[in-house]
N, C-alpha and C positions, 0 to 999 in steps of 0.2 A: 470481843466475841463478836459475830455480825448476826444481826437480828432480820431475820427476811420476812416482808408483813406481804401476808396475805394480800389480792388486790382486792377491797371492797366490790362486793356485787349489789349493796343496797345503801342509798344513803338516806337517815330519815321518813323508811316504809318505801323508799324510791327506788326501784330495782337500776341497775346500771347495764346497760347493754355492752355484752363483752363485744371485741372487735375481732372481727375475723378475718382468719390470714386472707391474702388476696392471691387467686392459683396463678399458677406462672402462665403466663401469655407465649402460646408457643406461635411460631412464625406460619405465615399463611399458608398456603400451596401456590400462590401465584411467588410468593419471595422463596419459597424451596426450587418453585422453578427456574427459578430467575438466576441463585445462586449456583446451582446444578449448571444449566450452560454453560454462566461465568467462566463455572472453571472448567468444562469441556474444551471452550473457546482459547480459552489460557494454554490449557497441555497443547491443540494444536498449535499454536506459535508460539510455543516455547522450546517443545520439544525437540530437541538434537541439532540445536539450531547453526552447529560445529562440525557436521555429523558428511557435508557433500562441500567440495567446491565451491568458492564463487565462481559466480557464472563473469562472462564480458563485462555487462555495466557496471555489479556491486564491484569487479574488481579496478574500473578506472576509479570509481567514488571511494575507492576504501586508499588507491594511491594518492589519489588528491587532495583528501582531506588531510594526509599527511603532509599538504605542502605549507608554508608558511603562510598567516592572514595575506601578508602584503603582496604574495606572488602568486594566490589563490583568483583572487577577485581579477586579475589579466589573464591569466590560466583559461578561467574559464569564460570569459568572456571572448576568446581565438581557439578553444579545442571543446565548446561542452554548449548545448542550449538551456541550462538550469542556473538559476539563480543560484547562491552560495549558503542558505542558510541549513539545508538539510549536511550539505559538509562539515559547516562550524559544528554543527550540533554533535557528529560524528567523531570529530576529529578525538576528542578529550578521549574516549573509549580507547581509538585506536595509538592514543598515546600511553595508553594504560600496558594493552598489551595489542602488537601488531595480527592478530586472527580473525580466522571465519567468523567464529562465535563473537567476539567484540563488535567486529562489522557489523554483525546485526543485532544486537541489542537493542540499540535506540528505537530500530524499527521494531521488534516482537514488543519493547514496554509501549511505546505509542499505539500501537494495533491494539494490545492490552487495554489500553488506558482510552479506547475510543469503544472499547466493548461494554468496557465498565460504565463508561457515560451513556452508552445504547440504552441498556439495561435501564437503569434510573429513568431515562427520560419516559421508558413505554413501560414503567414497575406497573402505573395505574391502569393500561388501557383496559383489562380483563383480556381475552381470546387475540385479538391486536396485539397485543401488546407478547406475550404471551410468545406468539406464534412468532413475529418477526425477529423478536431475539434469539430463539433457537436458530433460527436461519442465519443469522450474522454471527451467531459465534462459529457457525461450520461451511458457510457457504466459500468453495471454492478458490474463487478471484476475492475476496477479505485475507482468507489467510495463506494463499500464496503470499500475496506482496505484502500482507504482514509478516511477512517470514525475509521479507529480499533484502538486505541491505543496499536502501533506497531512499527518494524520497516520500514513496508512495502511502506507506504507512505513515507517517504523520500526515499527509494529507488527506487519510482516514477520519484522522483525529480534529484535522482545519475542521473537512464535511460536517461529522456527526457535531460537534462542538458551535459554529453557524447555524447547522438546525434549530439545534437548541434554543440560540441565543432568538433567531426571529422568529419562531412560536409564543418564547416567553413576552415576546415585544408585543407580537400581536395581544396577547392576552394582557399584560402591562404595559403599556409605552415609555418606563425608566428610562433614567438618564443611562442608569449601571451597565444599561443592554446598550447603550449607545457605545460606551466603553467597551466595551466586550466585542463586540463585532468589526469593529475598529483595528484593534487587538488581532484579533484570530485572524479579517479580513488580512491586515498588514502581515502576518506570518503566511498565508498561505499563497501570496505573493512573491515573498522571497524562497517558496518553494517550488513554486512551477508555473510555468508562464498562465496553466489551466485554467488555476486558484482568480484567474480575474475574469474569467468566463465568467466562474462560479461569481464572485462578486458580482457581476453585470445582473444575473439572477436575486439575487438580494437585492439589489436593488430597483425592481420590481417590485417587493414584499405590500409596500403601502399601496399598488394599484394609484387609481385615477382621486385620492386624498389630496387634499389641499392646503390640510390643517396644518400647524405647528411643529406638530411628533413626527407629524409625514418627511418636512424639509429637514428635520435633526436626524434623519433618519439616512436620508438622502443621500446628505453630508458627513455622516459618517463614516457612510458604505465609499464613501468618491476618493475620502480622508487618502486609506492605502493606498490607493489608485495612484493621486497625487504622491506620492511621497518615493515610489517605485517609483513613479518614470523619471524622478527628476533626480532618482538615486538610484537608479539600475538603468536607465536610459540609455546613458551612452553604449552600455555593453550588447542590450537589447538590439541596437543597429546594427554592433556588431555580429553577433549570432545569427542573424537576418540572412548573413551571407551566405551562410553552409549549412548544413542537416546532414548528421551525423544516423539516423535510422529514421527516414520518412514511414509513415503512416499509408491510410488506402482517401483518396476522394469517395464521398457523396455517393450512393447508391443505394437500391434498398438489399442487396446482398451482405454491401461493406454495410448498411448498418443491425441488419437483424446479426448478422456476426459478431462484430465489434457489439454491441451494446445487449446483445443475447449473452457474454461471454461471462459480466456482471453477476447472471445469476446461474449458468451450467458450462462444465467444461468442454460437452459432445456437443459437435457441432451437426450433432442432427434432430437433439431437442432445443438450442438455437431458436427457432423459431417458434415455438408451446412457449417459450419464456418468454418471448417477446410479447406475444397474443396475453400469457399472462396479466404481463406487467400493466400494460393498454386497458387488458378488462378489469383491471384490479383497484385503476386510477380513478375508475367514476365512482363508486361505493366509498371509496375514502376520501374522494373531496365533497359527496355530497352526507357523509355520515360522520365525520372529522372536518370539521370546517375550517381550525385554523393549525391545523398537522397538515389538511388536505390543501391550503394553499401555500404552508410553508413547500410543500411536495414540488406544486410547481414553479415557486421562485426558485428551490434550491437544486431541483432537475430539472423538469421538462422544459424550462428557460434556458438553462445553460447549455443543455442536450441541442436543444432546437436552434441556438448562436452557434454552436461546434458546426454543426450540419451544412449550417449557412457557408460556414469558414470552410468548411473539407469540399464543397464543391467548385474551390478553387484551389486550394494548398490540399496535400497531402497529409494531413495533421489527425487521419482517424488512428485512433489505438484505442485498446479497452483501455490498458491500465491511465489512459489518462484523463477517465472518468471515474479515479478512485475516491475524489470529495463526494462522490455521488453513489457508491455501495451500496449504500442503508438503503438508498430510495427507490430500487425495485422488490425488492425483502417486504417492504413495508406494504406497497402493492397487492401485492401474492397473499401477505398476513389480511387484507384486507377481506381477499376473495373467501379465506378462512373464517373468517369475522361473520359473513356474509352467511355460511356453508353452515353452522353452527346457531347463529337467528333461526333458523328457518328446524332443524333435526340438529339435534346433539350428536347422534349418530352421522349425519350426514357434514360435520362439522368437522368430526375427529378422523375421519378415513381423508377428506380436503386437506390436514394437519400432517397425515401420516404420507399422502402422497407428499405432499411439498417437498418434506424432510427427504422422502426420497430419493427426491427431483437434487439438492443439493448436496446431501451428505455426502454421499462417494466422493465429489472432488477436494473437497473439505478434507476426509479422510486421507488422500489420498497426497497432499500437499505437502508435506513433513516430509515425504521421504522422492520426493520430485527431484529429481539432477535435471539440469539443461543438457544441450545438446555436446556441449563440449566436455562435459564432466569424462565419459571416460576418455575421451583424447587425452585429460590433466591427469585419470588416473594411473593411464598408463605410462606417461612419463615420468611420474614421482617413481614407481618401479624400476625403470630399466636406463634412466638415468645418473651418471654420477658428480659429484662434489667438481667442478672443475670445468665441465661436457659443456658445450655451446649448442643454444638451441636457439634455431632461426623458423621463424613464425612467417606463413605467409596466409591472406594477406597481412601487411604492418599493422595494423590496427589492433592486431590479435596480440599484440604484447602486451599489454595489460597482464592480460590472461594470465599467461605464462608469467611476467615479474609477479603477480601477487604466489600464485600459487605453487612456485617454484621456492621460496621464501627470498624474492629478491625485496620485495617490499617496499621499495627505498621511489618516490616522487621521479617519474619519469617523465618525459617528454617526447614523444613515439615520433619519430622523421621515419621513410622507406631510407631502407641504406641494401647491396648486394653481399650475398657470399656466393663462393660455389658454383657461378655466374647465374646465381636466381637472385633476382631483382624484387623490388619490393616486399622485403625482408625485415625485419623485426627482430636482432641476435641478443640474445641472454647470457650469460654465465653463471650457471648454478651455481650459485656460493658456497663456500665451504673447501676450494682446496685451489693448487696453480689450474692452468689452463691446460688439458687436455687437447688430442689433435681429434677427437670425437665430436661432430654436428649433425644435432636431431633433425628434419626437417620436416614442419609441423605442417599443413595445408593439409584445403578443400581433398575430398577425397577423388574429386574427378579435373583435379587441377594436372596441365599437361605440363609442366618446368623439368627441364633437363640441367641434371648434377654435372659441372665442368670437372677432371681433373680431379676426383675422388671414388674409391672402390666401398663400395656398400661393406658395412661394418655387423649387420643385424636384421633378421628377415622382416619385409615391411610389415607394416599396422594397420589395421583398416576399421570401423567400424559403420563403414558405410558414409556417413560425415565427416568424418576426418582420415585423414592418410598422415601414419609417419613412417620415415626414413632415418636410415642412420647410413654415416659417411665418414671415414678416414680422411684425414685432411693428409697430401705429401708433407713428405718432411721439408 
């Protein structure tokens, strides 16, 4: 028989206080807010990843990532302008299943990780952090490239990680931050050459300091540049001799267009976005010393260096600033913070306006299809196994190879068929060769087919044109 003894309430006339159960702590409003926006941002980055065809760049990366590592490096040196890390990260996923979804999963995962890290970084910054996290969650530029099967989503993660380490080092210059920035810098360098420009900005973080910690920081930042030059310099020298998709030179219009695209997809609103970013930089640097210095090193300096280089080189493209996608949104959040400190209602209005400015493009991004998507869908509808598909210009062959199911690593070279030059020919897998040839070309092409009769009505979406021809026996 078990005897249950009551807890004594008094000992020798002395009353023993009873322990009260501590009430469960509810999550604070900022925590709930951040978690909610992380959930929204995660949904935007992952919803329907395989619902639209891979675009040309994604098709190139997916097919190239399926190459053997020994073949990958010389191929990239001669046929691309990027280092190999993004391809190596994507390769195991495509080895499991060669689908558009698997081609995009690594990007979506890195973009979600960047969002989570950013929310953790911003969690104790009040209105500034709450607004910046919400904007980063739904920004159209971040979401679009966070879903694309290229290296730009990984650069988003590299950029957020580098900024976090920079600010942490400013607050407390510990040695582990040196290891972290060296590792992040090395990863970034082997993702895209633009990350080297980010490292130039990070190198300036200590300013004019001459103490030992400042020199250790500079050494840690320079180390990945040296490793990159030693390991990939030979390939970079070859890559400099060719350019696959040049950007723009520096000009006032180009600067507004390219940097404004980091905030809004609306051409008409990009000037307003630039004004907001520049205006928000002032209170950010004044009110938040370490975050402001990090913003200068990780955004302002790299942008200035890129604009100087773009005065001579046609390298100005929005996606090349993926590593700094967080920075314009933080300055806009700084404006909301200033408004909120003056009057709560004014801050609420500013926050709503900033979200309305950014949100539509982010919501539209999961459904965005590239300019060639309609042509790919039409090819999938009309072609049969064994048909030949000729694509002009020839380098569009990657798009057809992937989306029609061949999905084998190829070396695209120009060829000729039915009297049309500069084409890449793909046979639709799954059957014996037929006599039908589908010619996919720009809508304004003037090519003339020789020795074949049309076998289907011409199709066009205003961008591409598709014609069918029956080869003579």
